[in-house]
C-alpha positions as CSV (number, residue, x, y, z in Angstrom):
1,X,-4.4,-5.4,-7.6
2,X,-1.7,-7.7,-8.5
3,X,-3.6,-10.1,-10.3
4,X,-5.8,-7.4,-12.2
5,X,-2.5,-6.0,-13.3
6,X,0.0,-9.0,-13.7
7,X,-2.3,-11.7,-14.5
8,X,-5.1,-10.0,-16.6
9,X,-3.3,-6.9,-18.0
10,X,-5.9,-4.4,-16.6
11,X,-5.1,-0.8,-16.7
12,X,-4.9,-0.2,-12.9
13,X,-4.3,3.6,-13.6
14,X,-7.8,3.8,-14.9
15,X,-10.4,5.0,-12.3
16,X,-13.0,3.0,-13.8
17,X,-11.1,-0.2,-13.2
18,X,-10.0,0.6,-9.8
19,X,-13.8,1.3,-8.9
20,X,-14.6,-2.2,-10.0
21,X,-11.7,-3.7,-8.4
22,X,-12.7,-1.9,-5.1
23,X,-16.2,-3.1,-5.3
24,X,-14.9,-6.5,-5.7
25,X,-13.5,-6.4,-2.3
26,X,-16.2,-4.6,-0.7
27,X,-15.4,-1.0,-1.0
28,X,-18.0,1.7,-1.9
29,X,-17.2,2.2,-5.7
30,X,-18.5,5.5,-5.6
31,X,-16.6,6.8,-2.6
32,X,-13.4,5.1,-4.0
33,X,-14.0,6.7,-7.3
34,X,-14.7,10.2,-5.8
35,X,-11.5,10.0,-3.6
36,X,-9.4,9.0,-6.6
37,X,-10.9,11.7,-8.7
38,X,-10.3,14.4,-6.3
39,X,-7.1,13.0,-5.1
40,X,-8.5,13.2,-1.5
41,X,-5.8,11.5,0.3
42,X,-2.8,12.7,-2.0
43,X,-1.3,14.7,0.8
44,X,-1.0,11.7,3.1
45,X,0.5,9.6,0.2
46,X,3.2,12.2,-0.4
47,X,4.0,12.4,3.4
48,X,4.1,8.5,3.7
49,X,6.3,8.7,0.6
50,X,8.6,11.3,2.3
51,X,8.7,9.5,5.2
52,X,9.8,6.2,3.8
53,X,12.5,8.1,2.0
54,X,13.7,9.6,5.2
55,X,13.8,6.2,6.6
56,X,16.0,4.6,3.9
57,X,13.3,2.6,2.2
58,X,14.7,1.2,-1.0
59,X,12.5,-2.0,-1.5
60,X,9.1,-3.2,-1.1
61,X,7.6,-5.0,0.9
62,X,9.1,-2.9,3.8
63,X,8.1,-2.9,7.5
64,X,9.1,-0.1,9.9
65,X,9.1,-1.3,13.6
66,X,9.3,1.2,16.5
67,X,9.2,4.0,14.3
68,X,12.5,3.7,12.9
69,X,13.7,0.1,12.3
70,X,13.4,-0.7,8.6
71,X,13.1,-4.6,7.4
72,X,12.6,-5.2,3.7
73,X,11.5,-8.3,1.7
74,X,8.6,-10.9,2.2
75,X,8.5,-12.2,5.7
76,X,6.3,-15.1,7.0
77,X,3.8,-14.7,9.8
78,X,6.4,-15.9,12.5
79,X,8.9,-13.4,11.3
80,X,6.2,-10.6,11.1
81,X,5.0,-11.4,14.9
82,X,8.7,-11.2,15.9
83,X,9.1,-7.8,14.4
84,X,6.2,-6.4,16.1
85,X,7.1,-7.8,19.4
86,X,10.5,-7.2,19.5
87,X,12.0,-4.5,21.5
88,X,14.7,-3.1,19.2
């Protein structure tokens, strides 16, 4: 997605482009197109956005651990593993 947008300048707001990109990574292009056109997952996306806002997420990437702790910024594998295994 990032390469398509930032490197190749593709319009990732276009369903046709997203279907091609999805197919390139092994998704069913038809099912993806249908989900995008019908907004099948819109309610879940809005709920996730609302939850992120309520947790104070203001940057990406953001990681929520233990249902409440928010850590933002790019992390290496060791840092991610520590976040997942910590008891905080």
